[in-house]
N, C-alpha and C positions, 0 to 999 in steps of 0.2 A: 775778289772776296776770298776765294779759295786759296789765292796764293798768299794773302795776307794772313789768312789764319795758319796755313802752314808755316809760314815765316815765324809767327808768333810760338807756334809748338816746337819748331826748331830752336827757337830762343830759350824756351823753358827747358828742352833737353840738354842744350850745351851748358846752361846755369846748374842743372842738377848733375850733370857729369862732373862739372869743375868742382862742384861743393863735395860730391862723393869722393872724387880723387883726392881732395885735401883731407878728408877723413880717413881714407885708406892709407895715404902716406902716414899719417900720425899713428894710426893702429899699428903699422908695420913696425914702428919704432919699438913697440912692447911686445910683437909677436916672437916666437922662438922658431917659427918655421914660415918663411916666406910664401906667399901664396902661389909664386910661380914654382916652387919645389913641388907644389901638389898639383901642378898643371891646372890651376884654378885662377883664371884671370878676372879679377873684380871688376875692371873697367869695363869688359865685354858684357858682363851680367848685369851691372848698374845701367848700361846704355840700354840694354834690352828693357829693363824695368820700366825706365821712363819713357821709352818709345810706346810701350803698351798702355800705360796711364794716358798719355796723350791721345793714342788711337781710341781709346774707350770714350774719352771725353769729347772727341770730334764726332764720334760715328755711333755712339750707343743711343737708342730709340727714345731713352726716356732721360732727358737732362737733368731732372730733379733728383736723380741718383748718382750723379757723377761728380761731385764736388771733390775737391782734393781731400779733404777730411775723411770722406765716405770711402774713397778709393784707399787711401793709405791705411785707414783703420781695419777695412776688409782685408788689404794685404798682410797686414801685421797678426790678424786674427788667424789666417791660413797659414802663415809662416810658422807661427809657434805651434799651431795645432799638428804640424807636419812633423814636429820634432818628437813629442811624446803627449801622452793623455794629460799630463800634469802641468804642461807649460802653457800659458795662456795669455792672451791680451785682455787687459781688463779697462773698459771704458770708466769715466768719472763715476757712474752710478755703480758699477759692479765692484770698483775698488772699495768705494764706501761700504757696500754690503758686506764684503770680506773683513773689514775691519769691525763693522758691528758684530759678526759672528764670533769672532775670537775673543770680543769683551764679555761674551757670555748671554747676550740678549740680541734676538733679532726675529724678523717676521718670516712666516712661510709654513711649511709642512711638518718640519723637524725630522728630516731625514738628512744623512750624509750620503752623498753620491759620488761615484768615479767611473772611469771607463775601464772595463775589463773585457779583454777578448773583443775590442772594437764595439762594444755595447754599453749602453748607459745603464749602470748597475748601482743599486743600493748597497752601500757598505754596511749601515747600521741604521734603523730607526732610533730615535731618541725618546726615552719613556716619557710618558704624561704629554705627548704631543698628538696632534691630528693624524700624522703619519703612522705612529705607533698603534694609536686606537683603531686606525681603518684596517689593521692587520697586515700591514707592509713587513716583509722580512727581509733580513741580510741575505744577499744573493739574488734578490728578484731583479729582473731586467725590465727596466721602463722602456717599452717599444713605441707607447704613443703618448703624447701629452695634449689633451683637448682635441683630440682627433688627429693631430700632426704626427706624422712619423718622426721618430728620433734618430733614424739612420743619418750619419754624418754630423750629428749635432755636437758642439764643443761644450765643455763643462759650463764655461760663464753663459752660454746661450741656455743651457738646459736649467741652470739657477735662476736666469731672469725669468723663464717661463714658469717655472714652479713657485717662485715667490710672488706675492702681491698684498693687496690690503686687507687686513683681518676681515673676516666675514665673508669674502668672496670665495669661490668655489674653483677647483680644477678637476679634470677627469683624466685618470690615468689608465692605460692598457698595460697589465703587467704580465710578462713570460715568468713562470715559475717552475724550477726545477726541484725535485725530478718530475718527470712526465711530460714537460712542455705543456703545460696547462695555462690557458690565458685566463686572467682575472681582470674584471672592471672595476675599478674604485672610483667613488666619487667623494671628494674631501674638502672640508671648509678650512681655509687658511686661517692662521691665529698668531698672535704675538708669542713667539717661543722664549721663554725664560728657563735657561739649563741650569738645574741645580745638580752639581757635577759630584758630589759626595752623598751617598744616601746609606740608609738602612744600617747605621753603625750600631752594633749590639754585641752582647755576649750570647754565645749559643750554649754550649755545655761544656764542663770540665775546663772552664777558663778559656774558651776559645772564642777570639773576637772574630767579627765579621763585619766587612765596609765594602760596598760598592762604589766604583769611581766609574762615571758614566761619560766623562770627557775631561780632558787636560786643557783648561782655560785659564785665566789671569788667577781666578780666586781660588783654585782647586787646592794649591800646597797648603795655604792657611786653614782653609776648612778641614783638610784631611787631618793635619796637625791637632786642630781642636778636638776631633772626634778620637783620635787614638790617645790623646792626653787623657780624655775622660775614660775610655775603656782600661786603659792602665790603671787609673785610679780605682776602677772596680774589680781589679784583681786579674787582667788579662795575662795569659801565659802563652798563647799562640794567636796566629793571626791568619784568616783568609781575606785576600784583596781579590774582589770580582772584578774582573776586566771584559767580561763578556759583553759583547756588543758596543764596547767603547772605540769609537772610530777615530780617536786620536785628538789632535788640537795642536797647541803650541810646543815647540822644542823646549822653550825656556820652562813652561810648565812641567814638562816630563822630566828635566834635569832636577829642578827643584823638588819634586815628589820623590823620586829616585834615590837622591843623595841622602834623604832621611833614613835609608834602611842599609847604607853601605858605610864601611869604614873611610875615613879621610883619605883622600888622594886615590881611591880606587876608580879605575875609569868606568864611566856610565856608558858612553857610546862615542865613536869616532866618526867624521865625515872626510870624505876623499873625492876630490874633484881635479878638474884640469889645472886650475890656478893654485899657486901656493896658499893664498889666503882662505882657499876652502879646505885645506886639510888642517883639520882641528881635532884635538882629544879634550873632550869633557869630562871632568873628575868632580868626585863628591868634595864639596867644599862646605856646605853648611853645617851650622852648630848643632841642630835638633838631632838626635840619633835614636832609632829604635832597632836595635841589635841584639837584644839579649832574649830573643824567643824565636821558635821556628816559625815559618810562614809557608802558605800555599798561595799560589796565584792563579786563578780560573781564566781560561783564555777559550776563544772559539773563532769561526771564520768572519766574525764581525769585529775582531779584535785588530786594530790597524794603526799603522804610522806611530804617534807618540806613545800610546799603549804597548806597542811593539818593542819600542825602546826600553820601556821599563821592564816588561817580562824578559826580554833578551839580557839584560844587564844582571837581573836577580838570577837568572838561571845560570849564566856564565859564571857568576862568582860563587855558585852554590848557596845562595842566601835563601832561595825559596825553591819550591817543588812546582813545576807547572803541571796542570791538570785541565783536560778538555779535549780540545781539537785544535788542529793547525790554525795559525792566524791567517789574516788577510794578505800580507806580503806587500805592504806599502812602505818602502824604505828609501826614499828619494828626497833630497833637500831642494825646496823651492825658494829661491831669493825674490822678494818683491823689490822691483825697481821702479819708483814713482817717475813721473814726467811732470812738466810745469804745467800742463793743462788739466792736471788732476786725474789722469789715466795712469796706468803702471803696466808693466809687465811682470808676469809671475814665471820665472825661469829656473828650470831645473839645473843646479849647478854642482850637485854632488850626491853621493849615495851614503846612507848609513851603514855603520858596521857594529855589530856587538862587541863587547870587550875582547873575545876571542876571534875576531875579525871574520864572524859568519856574516854573509850578505842577507839583508832581510828583503830587499826589493824583489819582487816577484816570486819569492821563495817562501816567504813566512817563516814562522818559528814553530818547530815541532814540540810538543809538551812531552815532558818526561813520563807521564801516565795518560793514554788516550783513553777518554771516556765520552762516547757518543751521546748527543742530546741534540734532537731535531730543532731547527728555528722555532718551528710552531710550539713544541713543546717548552721552550725557554719563553716565548711570548705569552703563552697561556699561564706559566708561573708568576711572571712579572705582573700579569694582569690582575691575577688572584692577589698578589702583594699589595697592588694599588688599591683594590676594591675593599682590602681589610685596614686601610690607613697604614699599611707598611708593618703590620705585625705578623702576617703569616709568612713563616719561611718553612715550607713542607719539604723535609728531608727525604721522605719516602718517595716523593716525586722527582725531586731534584738529584738526579743521581750524580752529577759532578759535584755538587756542594757535599754530599753524603760522603762521598770518596774523600774529599779534601778534610773533611772532619775525622774520618777513620784514620787518614795518614797521619794527621797531628795527633791524635790520641796516641797511636803507636810511637810517635817520636817522643811524646811527654812522658810516656811509660818507660820506654828503654833507653833513655839518655837522661843526663842530669841537667834537665832544663832549668834555668835560673828562676827562682820565685819571684814575684812582683817586686818584693821589697828590695831586691838586690839590684834592680835596674831602674827603679822607680824614679831617680833623679837625672838619667843620662839623657831624657830628651829635651830637658829644661834648655831655652835658649840662652 
């Protein structure tokens, strides 16, 4: 019996090695550097992989956990996790969740998470969501989910634990800086509908204000609608608030950014190992909002796609950045679907601003540093929500107050175009 099982195992190993060898030979036709030149023999390591799989299947105590699917999926999760925090294996359910999130509606707590310094970290809570109302802050580290440690957890695993049916609850233990204080939070899940453009209005002296909370598919059209309205009301300058904006879609960031740049100006570039990953994205759209000074508000919760927007406008001297250094998430993940409904999310390139500054793990420094704690910003946004969006307290929001002061100075000492001179430039 044992001999028969070993014979079958050996047969699987031989078949796997032959298939892998065929794949490797084909891959080498496209490789610029043969594996032998690196002292890295694929045959040896693939053979080891298949031997380990068969040994697990033959000897592991619980046979219900050693199907080929379970073992291969587990290996893929570990393989991608070992590369960087943003590369992931997504099973069919996780892949569907990811697509739902980028479409602007999904279920859960309403927080964006990432891995920072080896720990599960909140990038930013989304407004008007359970996570925001529970007092979660950008930079909070989630150390436990429902009593289970998050040490070593992958992003897909964490997302799966945090999401659930609306009305169900999840308990989090948070480690909050500064002070290393532990905070326990019990949150009820809900359907999350993300309104990405909020609070568009005129403040004073013709200074417009608009807050972009995320870059998703509807964002560019929603922003253009609000800007056209403000411009019709006499807007002479603009504040774009990207604080606690965790990013979103690259395509959305490009669509929004090109509305404020001259045609053909560089928005962002990507650089990777493969030629197809080296791309330069330029302003191509027809709508233009170029005739007035701008300020962009940023903080530690400003990440990813919002850093692309901020970096492009800063490099082209189109806007003054005010606030605090951004999060520093500037890598490109390509999603490669598989036939079984799963996918891999693989880091294939990094983002660079038009002046070729690296965003990833460095962030973007504002032109004018104005500190405002996450707690203070959350309290301001809560006050605004409770007032139905009407309360903008400049005396407490020191970053917004500085933005208004800067724009007043620019309007006073430069010849900013009056509204009637650029009223038609944004028409599609």
